[in-house]
Every structure is written in C-alpha cells, then in structure tokens.
N, C-alpha and C positions, 0 to 999 in steps of 0.2 A: 465469788462471794462478796456481797456488799452489805453495808449497814454502818450505823454510827458506832464509833469506837468509844467505849466508856472505860476510862482508866481504872484498872484494878478489878473490873467486873467482867465476867465472861459475856460474850454476845449470845443472847438467847435466840435461837434460830428454829422456828417451827418448820418441819419438813414433812413432805408426803412422799411415800414410796409405793411401788407396785411390784408384787410378786406375780410375774407373768408366767403362766403355765401353758405348755403346749399340750396337744391331745395325748402325747405319750407320758404326761405328768412330769416333764422336765421343767426346771425353773431357769429363767434367763438371768444371768448374773454378769456384772461388769467388773473388770479387774482394775482396782485403784493402783496408780503408779506414781502419784505425786504426794509430797509431804507438805507442800505449800504452793502459793501462787507463783513464786519465783524459782521453784525447784526444777531440776532437770528430771524428766521421767526416768525411773529405774525399773527394776523388776516389779512384778505384781506384789503388793503388800498384803492385800486381802481382796476378797470377792464380795460384791454387794448388789443389792437390787437397784434398778433404775429409780430415780426420784431426786428430789432436791428441795430447795427452799421455797416457802410460800411467799408470794409477793403481796404487797399491800393491797387490800381489798379482795383478795382471792380466797376462796374456801379450799379446804383440803382436797376434795375430789378434783376440782378444777386444776389445782396445782399439780396433782398427781398425773393427770392426763397430759398437761402441758409439758411437764418434765419428761414423761415417757416419750412423747413425740420428739422433743428436742434431742434426747439422748439416743433413741433407737429408731426413730422414724415411724414408730407405731402410733397410729391415730386411734383413739378410743373415745367413747362417750362416757362422761362421768357416771351416768346411771348404770353402766355395765360393770362398774367396780363393786366388788363384794367386800363387805366389812364396814368399818375397820376391823381387822383381825388381830393385829398386834400393836402395842405401844412400846416405844423404847426411848430411854433418855441416855444420851452418850455425851460425856465430857471429854474433850480432846483438844489438841492443838492443830491449827492449820497455819503453817508458816509460824509467825511469832504471836499468833492470836489464840486466846482461849475461847472455845466455842462450846456452848451448852445446847446441843442439838436435841430437839423434842420431835421424835419421829413417829408418824402414824402410817401403818402399812395396810394396803388394800390388796385384793387378789383380782386378777383378770384371767379367766380360764379359757381353755381350748383355742389358744392363739396359734395361728400359722403365720410366721413372719420372718423375713430376712432383714436383719438389722441394717439400717441406713443411717449413717452418722452425719449427713448433710446439714441437719438442724442443730448440731452441737455448737456451743459457744466457742470463742477463740481459745479460752483456757482448756475446755474439754478436748478440742482438737489437738492442742499442744500436748496434752496428757497421753494422747494416742492409746486410750484404754481398750484392751481387748474385750470381747464378749464371748460367752459360752453358754450353751444349754446344759444344765447339770441334772442328772437323776438323783433321787434321794439317796441311793446307794453310793454314788460318787461323793456326795456331800458328806455322808456318814463315814466314808473311808478315811477322811481327814488328810493330814499332810499339808494342808493349806489353811489359811485363816479366812473366816467369813464374818460378815456383819449382817445380822446379829451373830454373836459368837456361838449361840446355841442353835443355829440354823439346823444342824443335823437332828436335834431332838424335837424341834417344833414343826419342821416342814412336813413330816408324814401326816400330822393331824389335818393339814390343809388338803391333802390329796384325797381324802375319803369323801369329799363332797362339799356342798355349800357350807360356809361357816354360819352357824346360827346363834352362837353365844356372844357374850360381851368380848371386847378385845382382851387379849392376853398380854401381860407385861413380859417382855423378853429382854435379854441383856446382850 
C-alpha cells in the first residue's frame, strides 16, 4: 500500500474488488494472513475477494481487472464485469496506519481458472495467501471471518443471475 501520510487523518483508499464465480456458483476468496507490511504471515485472519487500490488515473473497472490479474493470474476485460453490485466502507488499521477503504465490488461469472500468483507484488508473495473456491453453503456455515462480514447473507442474491439494481451497501 502506498500513498501520502496525513498526520491524524486516515488514508482514504478507493478500492475495486471482484466476486469471481465459477460455473458451479462458487466464489473465489483469498485468505488474509498479514496485519501490516512488516508483519510475519500467520493463520488466515479472514477471507476476501480479489481486488485492491485504484491507482492515479485509473477507473474502477480497470483497477478491478488489473488487481484480479495481479492476484490470481485471471485476465478479464473491464466490460465483462457486472455491476457495481456492492459498496463497502471499511475503517481499519494496516500496520500502524489508519485506512478508510472505499470498496466497490463487481461480479465476473462463469469463470474456469486455476489461480496463478506469478503477478503478485513482493508483499503479496510474502503474505503467501491461500485461495479457495467457496460455495454459498460453505460461506453460510460460518466458523471463519469474511470481508464483507455479511457475505453469507448477500452472496445468494448474486447467484440468481445478472445484477440489475443499484449497488447495495454491505458491511
């Protein structure tokens, strides 16, 4: 993560994320293992969708497909993204820094893909994050944390077909 540090103020970070769904309606999630850039990877803290920060001059869709390619090796065209389907604001710490993450989620359907981590950044490689395809039932079974927290409640609505409404606010 990069950006100017403003003392006393969180870093506002626009992000773009992709809910990648395979033909069996499973969602691809990554397991977060770091608490900061200098942390040693530990157990999975929570599972989240591929995606990340929007770079200067980049639109949300372009950022979403760039991050998807970096983190999973999956190349997609921005026009193939459905949505935005969800919006999420998350305040949290990354290392010693407060981050105000403004997340926009898109959907990419009917994907057949083996994850390839060759495009990950040095920090992402250090984190050695696992990946897994999850069914809605596995997400709903709980026992682990997800981002967004309410993934079990909102994921089934995406599985019924193309999203046609405005983006939903999720937490």
